[in-house]
Structures are given as C-alpha cells and as structure tokens.
C-alpha positions in Angstrom: -17.8 -13.9 -23.0 -16.2 -11.8 -20.0 -12.8 -11.6 -20.1 -10.8 -11.0 -17.1 -7.9 -8.1 -17.3 -5.4 -7.7 -14.7 -3.4 -5.0 -14.1 -0.3 -3.4 -12.1 -0.7 -0.2 -11.3 2.1 2.9 -10.4 0.8 6.3 -8.8 1.3 9.5 -7.1 -1.8 10.0 -4.6 -1.0 13.3 -3.3 -3.9 14.7 -5.6 -6.6 11.4 -4.4 -8.5 10.7 -1.7 -7.2 7.1 -1.5 -8.3 4.3 -3.8 -11.8 4.0 -3.6 -14.7 5.5 -4.9 -17.3 8.0 -3.0 -19.7 8.3 -4.7 -21.4 12.1 -3.9 -18.5 12.7 -2.2 -17.3 15.3 -4.9 -13.8 13.8 -3.6 -11.4 12.3 -7.0 -9.8 9.0 -5.8 -7.5 6.3 -8.2 -10.5 3.8 -8.6 -12.5 6.8 -10.2 -10.0 8.0 -12.2 -9.4 4.4 -13.9 -12.8 3.3 -14.2 -13.3 7.0 -16.5 -10.7 6.4 -18.4 -12.0 2.1 -19.0 -15.5 3.9 -19.9 -14.0 6.3 -22.8 -11.6 2.9 -24.1 -13.8 0.9 -24.3 -17.4 2.0 -24.1 -18.5 -0.6 -20.9 -19.2 0.6 -17.6 -16.5 -1.5 -15.8 -16.2 -1.9 -11.7 -12.3 -2.4 -10.9 -11.4 -4.5 -8.3 -7.7 -3.7 -5.9 -6.1 -5.6 -4.1 -6.7 -3.1 -1.2 -7.7 0.1 -0.6 -5.0 2.9 -0.1 -5.9 5.6 1.9 -5.5 10.2 1.1 -2.4 10.4 0.0 -0.7 6.7 -0.2 1.5 6.5 -3.0 2.0 2.5 -5.1 4.6 1.6 -7.1 3.3 -2.2 -8.4 -1.1 -1.6 -7.0 -2.8 -4.6 -8.7 -6.3 -4.5 -10.0 -8.3 -6.2 -12.6 -11.8 -5.8 -14.2 -13.9 -8.3 -16.1 -14.9 -6.9 -19.8 -16.2 -7.8 -22.6 -13.8 -5.9 -25.1 -11.7 -7.9 -27.2 -8.7 -5.1 -27.2 -5.0 -7.0 -26.9 -4.2 -7.9 -23.2 -0.9 -6.0 -24.1 -2.8 -3.1 -25.1 -4.9 -2.2 -21.8 -2.1 -1.2 -20.7 -0.7 1.5 -23.5 -4.4 3.0 -24.4 -5.1 3.3 -20.7 -2.0 5.4 -20.0 -2.8 8.0 -22.8 -6.2 8.4 -21.1 -4.8 8.8 -17.9 -4.0 11.8 -15.8 0.3 11.8 -15.8 0.7 10.9 -11.3 -1.3 7.2 -12.8 0.6 4.8 -14.9 -0.3 1.5 -15.9 3.0 -0.2 -15.7 1.1 -4.2 -16.5 -1.5 -5.7 -18.5 -2.2 -8.9 -19.1 -5.5 -12.0 -19.2 -5.8 -13.9 -16.4 -8.4 -16.7 -15.1 -11.9 -15.5 -14.5 -11.4 -17.0 -10.8 -8.6 -14.9 -10.1 -9.3 -11.9 -7.7 -6.7 -9.0 -7.0 -8.1 -9.0 -3.2 -9.2 -12.6 -2.3 -6.3 -14.0 -4.5 -3.5 -12.2 -3.1 -1.0 -14.6 -0.4 0.6 -10.9 0.3 1.9 -8.0 0.4 5.2 -5.5 0.7 4.6 -1.7 1.6 7.8 0.4 2.3 7.6 3.8 4.4 10.0 6.5 3.9 11.1 9.0 6.0 13.4 12.3 6.2 15.5 12.2 9.1 16.8 16.1 8.4 15.6 19.4 10.3 15.5 21.4 6.8 12.1 19.5 4.7 12.5 18.8 1.2 11.6 20.3 -2.2 12.2 17.6 -4.0 10.1 15.1 -2.1 7.5 17.2 -0.5 4.5 14.7 -0.5 6.3 11.9 -1.0 7.7 10.9 2.6 7.8 12.0 6.7 10.1 14.5 7.7 11.1 13.5 10.9 13.6 16.4 12.1 15.0 15.4 15.0 17.4 12.1 15.1 16.5 8.8 15.0 18.4 6.0 16.1 18.0 2.9 13.7 19.7 0.7 15.5 17.0 1.1 18.9 14.8 1.0 15.7 15.7 -2.2 14.3 15.6 -3.7 17.6 12.2 -3.0 18.3 10.9 -4.4 15.0 12.3 -7.8 15.7 10.2 -8.4 18.4 6.8 -8.1 15.8 8.2 -10.5 13.5 6.1 -13.0 13.3 2.4 -14.3 13.7 1.0 -12.2 16.5 -2.2 -10.6 17.3 -1.7 -6.8 15.9 -4.5 -5.2 17.7 -2.4 -2.8 19.3 -1.4 -1.7 15.6 -5.2 -1.1 13.4 -7.1 1.5 13.4 -10.5 1.8 15.7 -12.3 1.7 12.4 -10.5 -1.5 10.8 -13.3 -4.3 10.0 -11.4 -7.3 9.7 -12.5 -10.5 11.4 -9.2 -11.2 14.0 -6.3 -9.1 14.5 -4.0 -12.0 13.8 -1.3 -11.6 10.6 2.0 -12.7 9.9 4.1 -10.5 9.4 7.3 -12.1 7.8 9.9 -8.9 7.4 10.3 -5.4 9.0 13.7 -4.0 8.3 14.9 -0.5 8.8 17.7 0.9 6.5 19.1 4.1 6.2 20.6 5.7 3.2 22.3 9.3 4.1 19.3 11.6 5.4 16.9 8.7 4.1 14.8 5.7 6.5 13.1 3.4 5.0 11.0 1.1 6.8 10.2 -2.1 4.1 7.4 -4.0 6.1 5.8 -7.4 4.1 2.7 -10.0 5.4 -0.1 -11.9 4.4 -2.1 -9.4 4.7 -2.5 -5.7 6.2 -5.6 -4.4 9.4 -6.6 -1.2 8.5 -3.4 1.8 8.9 -1.2 -1.7 10.6 1.6 -0.2 8.5 1.2 3.5 9.3 0.8 3.1 13.1 4.2 0.1 13.2 6.0 2.7 11.5 5.2 5.7 14.0 6.0 2.9 16.7 9.4 2.9 15.5 10.0 5.9 15.1 8.8 6.2 19.1 11.5 4.2 19.4 14.3 6.0 17.0 13.8 9.2 19.1 13.8 7.1 22.3 10.2 6.8 24.1 10.2 3.4 23.6 12.6 0.2 24.3 12.4 -2.8 22.4 10.8 -4.7 25.6 8.1 -1.6 25.7 7.4 -2.5 21.8 6.9 -6.2 23.3 4.6 -5.1 26.0 2.8 -3.0 23.3 2.0 -5.7 20.9 0.6 -8.2 24.1 -1.3 -5.7 25.1 -3.9 -5.3 22.3 -4.6 -1.9 23.0 -3.8 1.3 19.8 -3.9 3.5 22.8 -0.6 2.2 24.2 0.8 2.1 20.6 2.6 4.9 19.4 1.3 7.4 16.5 0.1 6.4 13.1 3.1 7.8 10.3 1.5 10.3 7.8 0.1 8.9 4.9 2.6 10.8 2.5 5.3 8.2 3.5 3.7 5.0 2.2 4.6 3.1 -1.1 2.3 0.1 -1.5 5.3 -2.1 -3.0 4.1 -5.2 -4.7 1.4 -8.1 -3.9 2.1 -12.0 -4.3 -0.3 -14.2 -5.6 -0.4 -17.8 -6.5 2.0 -18.9 -9.3 -0.8 -20.1 -11.4 -2.8 -16.6 -11.6 0.2 -15.0 -13.7 -0.8 -13.3 -16.1 -0.6 -15.6 -19.1 -0.3 -13.1 -21.9 0.5 -9.3 -21.3 3.1 -6.9 -21.3 5.0 -5.4 -18.1 
C-alpha cells in the first residue's frame, strides 16, 4: 500500500540549478539530490512532487514536497534519516504522513516569498549569494507607495516571464510589504499563486521606484499595460526565498515531526 509523505525543506540554492531535475544536463538540482537520497534510504525509485519550481540560486525556508512510498518507515523518521544523507545545504525540517489526495502543488492555497536586498555600497562577505546588493540608496517610502497599487486581484502579465506557461495571468496579491532594518531591505510577497518570475519582476520594479525611476502612478500604468517590457528588470535569484506554502487544514500532516 502506498503512503503519502509530506516534507518541508530548507535549502541554500546557491550550488543548485533550481528545483527541477534536468536529465542529461549534468547540472545538479534540488529535486535530483533529494530523490537520490530517498532511493538510498528506502531502495525505491521515488518521484517527488514539489509545491513549485524554484529557479537556479533561489533559496527556501519552507519548500513543501510530497512523495509516495511503500516503505513502512515511521512518518517522523524520514526527516532525520534524509538529513543524514543530504548535503549540508539542504535540510528536511518536517516529515509527516498526509492523505492520499494531498498534492504539494495542486493542493496549495497560497505562498509567501521574501526578498532580501543589501542596500549599501560595500558588498557583503557574509551575505554573498543570499542578497541582492543595491549600492545606490533606496527610498523605501517610495517603494511602499508603489507596492500598494499592486495589492489585490489583477492581471499580472506585466510581471511574468515571456516563458510563463500559465493559462491566465490573473492572481491575487494579498500582501506586498517593504521593511528596512539597517542596511537590509526585505520585501514580503503573499499571493494565491505566482507566475513565472512574478516575485522577482515585482521586486525589480519596486527597486526602480526606490531609485526614483518609477512613481506609484507609473507602476499603476505598468500593471494596466499588461506588457512585460514596461516593468523593471528581473531581480537576481540570489535574494529570493520561498518562505511558506499554505494548505487546507484537513491536509495538514496528522503524524510526523517538525
């Protein structure tokens, strides 16, 4: 009998070519690395399902995935067992058994991303590959005003990649906040779902606002234009973190550890 196991992952994406396996490319991915560890652990060829595909260099605090196995290993044992086999830059924070119809991607009701910017002239030795270093002073108040016009249910065509295959660009952006602590600026984005590169394109546009190149009314016009060429550049992947994925209460793991 197949069991459905959910895991929550934290990882530093610096050394990986994103989440999704790329057969024959010679590039190491998060998915490939975890599936290899699962095979070593239980002897089964396991296909892991992800809550989404993170790009090369993107990090995570709470990336959710699930997989089906025959193994009778207790739900709480998967996390520590996998952590003994995985490299130090990937860690399983939680493992638990979930209903058979739980699907990490299709069952999700929303996601939260955070983006970190180091706003100072000198680059960081400690945060390299984990922040976007913007060396010109950002006007955080202007970024907040620009962010306000994007909150709500809109067609986000101006903020999705040309390679995005989503059938519709309509999404509900529930939260878009900009906070500053010392030299660190953090942008928090919560939506029912995200389009390809949507979070990074929004961040790039807010940074343009912070540098005085776009006003809030400019960003409103960009949104209504439904034209990717009107918005700001795509922010680098290194500053982006998948923070949390939301699911219905009835699909929360009933057994496990975290």
